[in-house]
C-alpha positions as CSV (number, residue, x, y, z in Angstrom):
1,M,0.0,0.0,0.0
2,S,1.1,3.6,-0.6
3,N,2.0,5.7,2.4
4,A,-0.9,8.3,2.6
5,R,1.5,10.9,4.0
6,Q,3.7,10.7,0.9
7,E,0.7,11.0,-1.5
8,P,0.7,14.9,-1.7
9,E,4.2,14.6,-3.0
10,E,3.1,11.9,-5.4
11,V,0.3,14.1,-6.7
12,A,2.8,16.9,-7.1
13,L,5.1,14.7,-9.1
14,L,2.5,13.3,-11.4
15,T,0.7,16.5,-12.1
16,G,3.5,19.0,-12.0
17,P,6.4,19.8,-14.4
18,R,8.4,16.7,-13.4
19,A,5.7,14.5,-14.9
20,A,7.3,15.1,-18.3
21,S,10.4,13.3,-17.3
22,V,8.4,10.3,-16.0
23,L,6.4,10.0,-19.2
24,A,9.6,10.6,-21.4
25,A,11.4,7.8,-19.5
26,A,8.5,5.4,-20.0
27,L,8.5,6.1,-23.8
28,A,12.3,5.8,-24.1
29,P,12.4,1.9,-24.5
30,T,10.3,2.2,-27.7
31,H,12.5,5.2,-29.0
32,Q,9.5,7.5,-28.9
33,Q,9.6,11.1,-27.8
34,L,7.2,13.1,-25.7
35,L,6.2,16.3,-27.7
36,S,3.6,17.7,-25.4
37,W,1.3,16.5,-22.5
38,E,-1.5,17.7,-20.3
39,V,-3.2,16.2,-17.2
40,H,-6.6,14.8,-18.1
41,S,-7.7,13.2,-14.8
42,V,-6.3,12.6,-11.3
43,H,-7.5,9.7,-9.2
44,H,-6.3,9.7,-5.6
45,R,-7.2,6.7,-3.4
46,P,-5.9,7.6,0.0
47,G,-3.6,5.0,1.3
48,A,-3.6,3.2,-2.1
49,G,-1.7,5.5,-4.4
50,V,-2.2,8.1,-7.0
51,S,-3.1,7.5,-10.7
52,V,-3.1,10.2,-13.4
53,G,-4.3,10.1,-17.0
54,Y,-2.6,12.3,-19.6
55,T,-3.4,13.4,-23.1
56,A,0.0,13.3,-24.8
57,V,1.4,13.9,-28.3
58,V,4.1,11.3,-29.0
59,A,6.6,11.3,-31.9
60,S,7.7,7.9,-33.4
61,P,11.1,7.1,-34.7
62,N,9.8,7.4,-38.3
63,G,8.9,11.0,-37.7
64,S,5.2,10.6,-37.4
65,S,3.3,11.8,-34.3
66,S,0.1,10.7,-32.6
67,T,-2.1,11.7,-29.7
68,E,-2.2,9.0,-27.1
69,Y,-3.7,8.6,-23.6
70,L,-1.1,7.6,-21.1
71,C,-1.6,6.6,-17.5
72,A,0.8,6.7,-14.6
73,T,0.3,5.2,-11.1
74,T,2.1,4.9,-7.8
75,A,-0.3,2.2,-6.7
76,R,1.1,-1.3,-6.1
77,L,0.2,-3.5,-9.1
78,S,-0.7,-7.1,-8.9
79,N,0.8,-7.6,-12.4
80,P,3.7,-5.1,-12.8
81,Q,5.2,-7.3,-15.6
82,A,2.1,-7.0,-17.8
83,V,2.7,-6.3,-21.5
84,G,3.0,-2.6,-22.2
85,V,3.7,-1.5,-18.6
86,N,7.0,0.5,-18.1
87,R,8.5,0.9,-14.6
88,V,10.1,4.3,-14.0
89,A,12.4,4.3,-11.0
90,P,12.8,7.6,-9.0
91,T,15.8,9.7,-10.0
92,G,18.4,10.0,-7.3
93,G,17.0,6.9,-5.5
94,D,14.2,8.6,-3.6
95,G,10.6,9.1,-4.4
96,P,7.9,6.7,-5.6
97,T,8.2,4.0,-8.2
98,V,5.8,4.9,-11.1
99,H,4.3,2.5,-13.6
100,V,3.2,3.9,-16.9
101,W,1.1,2.4,-19.8
102,R,-0.8,3.4,-22.9
103,H,-4.5,3.2,-22.6
104,P,-6.2,0.7,-22.9
105,A,-3.3,-1.6,-21.8
106,D,-4.2,-1.3,-18.1
107,P,-2.3,-4.0,-16.2
108,E,-5.1,-4.6,-13.6
109,L,-7.9,-4.6,-16.2
110,P,-7.1,-7.2,-18.9
111,A,-10.6,-6.9,-20.5
112,L,-10.2,-3.1,-21.1
113,T,-8.6,-3.6,-24.5
114,V,-11.6,-5.7,-25.7
115,A,-14.2,-3.3,-24.2
116,C,-12.6,-0.3,-25.8
117,T,-12.1,-1.8,-29.3
118,P,-15.4,-2.1,-31.2
119,S,-14.1,-4.9,-33.5
120,L,-12.9,-7.0,-30.6
121,L,-16.1,-6.3,-28.5
122,S,-18.3,-7.1,-31.5
123,R,-16.5,-10.4,-31.9
124,R,-17.0,-11.3,-28.3
125,L,-20.7,-10.3,-28.2
126,G,-21.4,-11.8,-31.6
127,S,-23.1,-8.6,-32.8
128,P,-21.8,-5.4,-34.4
129,V,-21.6,-2.7,-31.7
130,K,-20.1,0.7,-31.0
131,A,-18.2,1.3,-27.8
132,T,-18.1,4.6,-25.9
133,M,-16.1,5.1,-22.7
134,V,-18.3,6.5,-19.9
135,A,-15.9,6.3,-17.0
136,Y,-12.4,5.1,-16.3
137,R,-10.5,4.8,-13.0
138,P,-7.0,3.5,-13.8
139,T,-6.3,0.1,-12.2
140,R,-9.8,0.0,-10.7
141,R,-12.7,-0.1,-13.1
142,A,-14.1,1.2,-16.4
143,V,-17.6,1.6,-17.8
144,V,-18.2,1.4,-21.5
145,R,-21.6,2.1,-23.2
146,V,-22.3,-0.6,-25.8
147,T,-24.6,0.5,-28.6
148,Y,-26.2,-2.0,-31.0
149,R,-27.4,-1.6,-34.5
150,D,-31.0,-1.3,-33.5
151,G,-30.1,1.6,-31.2
152,S,-30.4,-0.4,-27.9
153,T,-27.7,-0.1,-25.3
154,S,-26.0,-2.1,-22.6
155,Y,-23.1,-1.3,-20.3
156,A,-19.8,-3.2,-20.1
157,K,-18.3,-2.9,-16.6
158,V,-14.6,-3.7,-16.7
159,L,-13.2,-4.8,-13.3
160,R,-10.2,-6.6,-11.9
161,P,-10.8,-10.3,-12.6
162,A,-10.4,-11.1,-8.9
163,V,-13.6,-9.1,-8.0
164,S,-15.7,-9.3,-11.2
165,A,-17.5,-12.5,-10.3
166,A,-18.5,-11.2,-6.9
167,F,-19.8,-8.0,-8.6
168,A,-22.0,-10.1,-10.9
169,Q,-23.2,-12.2,-8.0
170,R,-24.4,-9.0,-6.2
171,H,-26.5,-8.0,-9.2
172,R,-28.0,-11.5,-9.4
173,M,-28.7,-11.5,-5.7
174,L,-30.6,-8.2,-6.0
175,R,-32.6,-9.3,-9.0
176,A,-33.5,-12.6,-7.3
177,A,-34.9,-10.6,-4.4
178,G,-37.0,-8.3,-6.7
179,V,-34.7,-5.3,-6.3
180,P,-34.7,-3.3,-9.5
181,A,-31.0,-3.6,-10.6
182,P,-29.6,-4.1,-14.1
183,E,-29.5,-7.7,-15.4
184,V,-26.2,-9.5,-15.9
185,L,-26.1,-10.4,-19.6
186,R,-22.6,-12.0,-19.4
187,D,-19.9,-12.4,-16.9
188,D,-16.5,-13.2,-18.4
189,P,-13.4,-14.5,-16.4
190,D,-11.2,-11.6,-17.6
191,G,-13.3,-9.1,-15.7
192,L,-15.8,-7.9,-18.3
193,V,-19.4,-7.9,-16.9
194,L,-22.1,-6.9,-19.4
195,L,-25.2,-5.3,-17.8
196,S,-28.6,-4.3,-19.2
197,A,-29.2,-0.5,-19.2
198,G,-31.0,0.8,-16.1
199,Q,-34.5,2.1,-16.5
200,G,-35.6,5.6,-15.4
201,V,-33.9,9.0,-15.0
202,A,-31.4,10.1,-12.4
203,L,-32.7,11.2,-9.0
204,S,-30.6,14.4,-9.5
205,G,-33.2,15.5,-12.1
206,L,-35.9,15.6,-9.4
207,L,-33.6,17.5,-7.1
208,S,-32.8,20.0,-9.8
209,R,-36.5,20.7,-10.5
210,G,-37.2,20.9,-6.8
211,M,-40.0,19.2,-4.7
212,D,-42.6,20.5,-2.3
213,A,-42.6,19.0,1.2
214,A,-45.1,16.3,0.4
215,Q,-43.3,15.1,-2.7
216,A,-40.0,15.2,-0.9
217,E,-41.5,12.9,1.8
218,R,-42.9,10.5,-0.8
219,V,-39.6,10.3,-2.7
220,F,-37.7,9.7,0.5
221,S,-40.2,7.0,1.5
222,S,-39.5,5.3,-1.9
223,L,-35.7,5.5,-1.3
224,T,-35.9,3.9,2.2
225,A,-38.4,1.3,1.0
226,L,-35.7,0.3,-1.6
227,L,-33.1,0.0,1.2
228,D,-35.6,-2.1,3.2
229,S,-35.9,-4.4,0.2
230,L,-32.2,-5.3,0.1
231,P,-31.9,-9.0,0.6
232,Q,-30.8,-10.5,3.9
233,S,-28.4,-12.7,1.9
234,A,-26.3,-9.6,1.4
235,L,-25.2,-10.0,5.0
236,T,-23.1,-13.0,3.9
237,L,-21.0,-10.8,1.5
238,E,-17.7,-9.1,2.3
239,R,-18.1,-5.9,4.3
240,H,-16.9,-2.7,2.7
241,P,-15.8,0.2,5.0
242,A,-18.2,3.1,5.1
243,W,-16.9,6.4,3.7
244,S,-16.7,8.0,7.1
245,E,-14.7,5.2,8.5
246,R,-11.8,6.4,6.3
247,A,-12.1,10.0,7.4
248,R,-8.4,10.4,8.1
249,H,-7.4,9.2,4.6
250,Y,-9.9,11.6,3.0
251,A,-8.5,14.4,5.2
252,H,-5.1,13.6,3.6
253,A,-6.6,13.8,0.2
254,A,-8.4,17.1,0.9
255,A,-5.1,18.5,2.2
256,T,-3.5,17.5,-1.1
257,V,-5.8,19.8,-3.1
258,L,-6.3,22.5,-0.4
259,P,-3.0,22.5,1.4
260,E,-3.8,25.8,3.1
261,H,-6.8,24.1,4.7
262,A,-5.0,20.9,5.8
263,A,-5.6,21.7,9.5
264,R,-9.4,22.2,8.9
265,A,-9.6,18.9,7.1
266,R,-7.8,17.0,9.9
267,A,-10.0,18.6,12.5
268,V,-13.1,17.4,10.6
269,A,-11.7,13.8,10.4
270,E,-10.9,13.8,14.2
271,G,-14.4,15.1,15.0
272,V,-16.0,12.5,12.8
273,E,-14.0,9.7,14.5
274,Q,-14.9,11.0,18.0
275,L,-18.6,11.3,17.3
276,M,-18.8,8.0,15.5
277,A,-17.3,6.4,18.6
278,A,-19.7,8.2,20.9
279,S,-22.9,7.5,19.0
280,D,-25.1,4.5,18.1
281,P,-24.8,3.3,14.5
282,G,-27.7,1.0,14.8
283,P,-27.9,-2.7,13.9
284,V,-26.0,-4.4,11.1
285,V,-28.3,-4.6,8.0
286,P,-27.9,-5.1,4.3
287,V,-26.6,-1.8,2.8
288,H,-25.9,-0.5,-0.7
289,G,-22.6,1.1,0.4
290,D,-22.6,4.0,-2.2
291,F,-26.2,5.2,-2.0
292,Y,-26.5,8.6,-3.6
293,E,-28.5,10.4,-6.3
294,A,-26.3,9.3,-9.3
295,N,-26.9,5.6,-8.4
296,V,-30.6,5.8,-8.2
297,L,-32.9,6.0,-11.3
298,M,-36.5,7.1,-10.8
299,E,-39.8,6.7,-12.6
300,G,-42.0,9.4,-11.2
301,E,-41.6,9.2,-7.5
302,G,-40.6,5.6,-7.4
303,V,-37.2,3.9,-7.8
304,A,-36.8,2.3,-11.2
305,S,-33.1,1.1,-11.0
306,L,-30.4,0.8,-8.4
307,L,-26.9,1.1,-10.0
308,D,-23.3,0.6,-8.9
309,V,-23.8,-2.2,-6.4
310,D,-20.1,-3.0,-5.9
311,S,-20.3,-2.3,-2.2
312,L,-23.5,-4.2,-1.4
313,G,-23.1,-6.1,1.9
314,P,-23.4,-5.8,5.6
315,G,-23.3,-2.4,7.2
316,H,-25.4,0.3,9.0
317,R,-28.4,2.0,7.5
318,V,-27.1,5.3,8.9
319,D,-24.2,5.1,6.4
320,D,-26.5,4.7,3.4
321,L,-28.6,7.7,4.6
322,A,-25.5,9.7,5.3
323,C,-24.1,8.9,1.9
324,L,-27.3,10.2,0.3
325,L,-27.6,13.4,2.4
326,G,-23.9,14.1,2.2
327,H,-23.8,14.0,-1.6
328,V,-27.0,16.0,-2.0
329,S,-25.7,18.6,0.3
330,V,-22.8,19.5,-2.0
331,L,-24.8,19.5,-5.3
332,D,-25.3,23.3,-5.1
333,H,-21.6,23.8,-4.6
334,L,-20.9,21.8,-7.7
335,A,-23.5,23.4,-9.9
336,P,-25.3,26.3,-8.1
337,A,-27.5,27.3,-11.1
338,S,-28.7,23.7,-11.5
339,Y,-30.0,23.2,-8.0
340,P,-31.8,26.4,-6.8
341,H,-34.5,24.4,-4.9
342,L,-32.2,22.0,-3.1
343,R,-32.1,23.2,0.5
344,P,-35.8,22.6,1.5
345,V,-35.6,19.1,0.2
346,L,-32.4,18.4,2.0
347,E,-33.9,19.7,5.3
348,T,-37.0,17.5,4.8
349,W,-34.9,14.4,4.1
350,A,-32.5,15.1,7.1
351,R,-35.5,15.3,9.4
352,L,-37.0,12.1,8.1
353,A,-33.6,10.3,8.3
354,E,-33.2,11.4,11.9
355,A,-36.5,9.6,12.7
356,Q,-34.9,6.3,11.6
357,V,-31.3,6.6,13.0
358,D,-29.3,8.4,15.7
359,P,-29.1,12.1,14.6
360,V,-25.5,12.4,16.0
361,A,-24.4,9.3,14.2
362,L,-26.1,10.5,11.0
363,R,-24.7,14.1,10.9
364,A,-21.2,13.0,11.9
365,R,-21.2,10.5,9.1
366,C,-22.6,13.1,6.7
367,A,-19.5,15.1,7.6
368,G,-17.3,12.1,6.8
369,V,-19.0,11.6,3.4
370,V,-18.6,15.2,2.4
371,L,-14.9,15.2,3.5
372,S,-14.4,12.3,1.1
373,L,-15.8,14.5,-1.7
374,V,-13.4,17.5,-1.2
375,A,-10.5,16.2,-3.3
376,G,-12.9,15.2,-6.1
377,A,-13.8,18.9,-6.7
378,R,-10.4,19.3,-8.4
379,R,-10.8,19.7,-12.1
380,D,-8.2,19.3,-14.7
381,D,-9.9,21.1,-17.6
382,G,-8.9,24.5,-16.4
383,G,-12.3,25.3,-15.0
384,P,-12.6,26.9,-11.5
385,W,-12.8,24.3,-8.8
386,R,-11.4,25.8,-5.7
387,P,-14.6,27.5,-4.5
388,D,-16.4,24.1,-4.9
389,A,-13.7,22.3,-2.9
390,E,-13.8,25.0,-0.2
391,G,-17.6,24.9,-0.1
392,R,-17.5,21.1,0.4
393,L,-15.1,21.4,3.3
394,A,-17.3,24.1,4.9
395,R,-20.3,21.8,4.4
396,A,-18.5,19.0,6.1
397,E,-17.7,21.4,9.0
398,L,-21.3,22.4,9.2
399,W,-22.6,18.8,9.4
400,L,-20.0,18.1,12.2
401,A,-21.0,21.3,14.1
402,Q,-24.7,20.2,13.9
403,A,-23.8,16.7,15.3
404,R,-21.8,18.3,18.1
405,E,-24.7,20.6,19.0
406,I,-27.2,17.7,19.2
407,Q,-24.7,15.8,21.3
408,A,-24.2,18.8,23.6
409,R,-28.0,19.2,24.1
410,R,-28.2,15.5,25.1
411,G,-25.5,16.0,27.6
412,A,-27.3,19.0,29.2
413,H,-30.4,16.9,30.0
């Protein structure tokens, strides 16, 4: 595992001027030259390394040049000898070892080349298809939209082979219990899982339009009914840590993008840990593990599809509710013009959630969830992101202050 305390330096290495020497060294064995490069995406998994994607212009020995997508990571690889992966040792003997590859030759995702190459994917599926990348986290996962000749779609989720079968099992478990999750169309040993397209529209659309109090209550009731319907068999699955349980790691990540606010981020993490230890999380029940507006598709006021079930397993209901409320609470920092009616809905949902779980545990965990989102505000397209990141940190502090206030009122009685 990477040392989380070194990760700010790793981010600086892979996103700053010295990244050019890392990429150039990785290209040298093939006698190619780096002409230009720019950071496309930064993926920081606290305690597990930093991965960065680059758009690069590369010159070949014959004088031609091409635009390529390069990836570099400080994460420990299970297959560092994979074809196409170059190891770049630190100059001067100090600093992290970096592995570099050309997309789609991800050493941890052997099915990615097939998923990203329409001819190979068409051959595997036995039908002519187009492939469009939707999301990619180097060494972790990718999502590819598959479009068929008749216009229908499915989604190829590319995972590490060691975890793909368990992911497909989670989908089958949910569908067997009547939970509306995409169907597993195929499950291949190299980590490619093909899923049917989810039905409905994202919950974020309802939040953007706004809801009156009665509608907000009905939608929240639909969401908690969905959580109630998660099968008891999920308790036999591996438990994933809740977001707030890794608050210290996310404080490190926040400090990486907002170094001037490092002390504030650490203070939030410490407060979250203290209040989590001092409050009741409730019983262990089946949880989604990443329950927020982008992973819930709606038809009207009812849930039509539950997406991204990688973390389904045993946990506490308070963490699913905190994940939902925490994410919703930063939407108007992310896109103020898109969510002018958010606050009344959030207040209604928080009140309803507190009727189900311990309010101190809930708001402390909301703070932990929002802290985990601070580093994700960083944008690499040149757009302004700092006000969003600072707004998320302030929102985490507010959730924590509310939790402390409720705890203090309890102590006074």
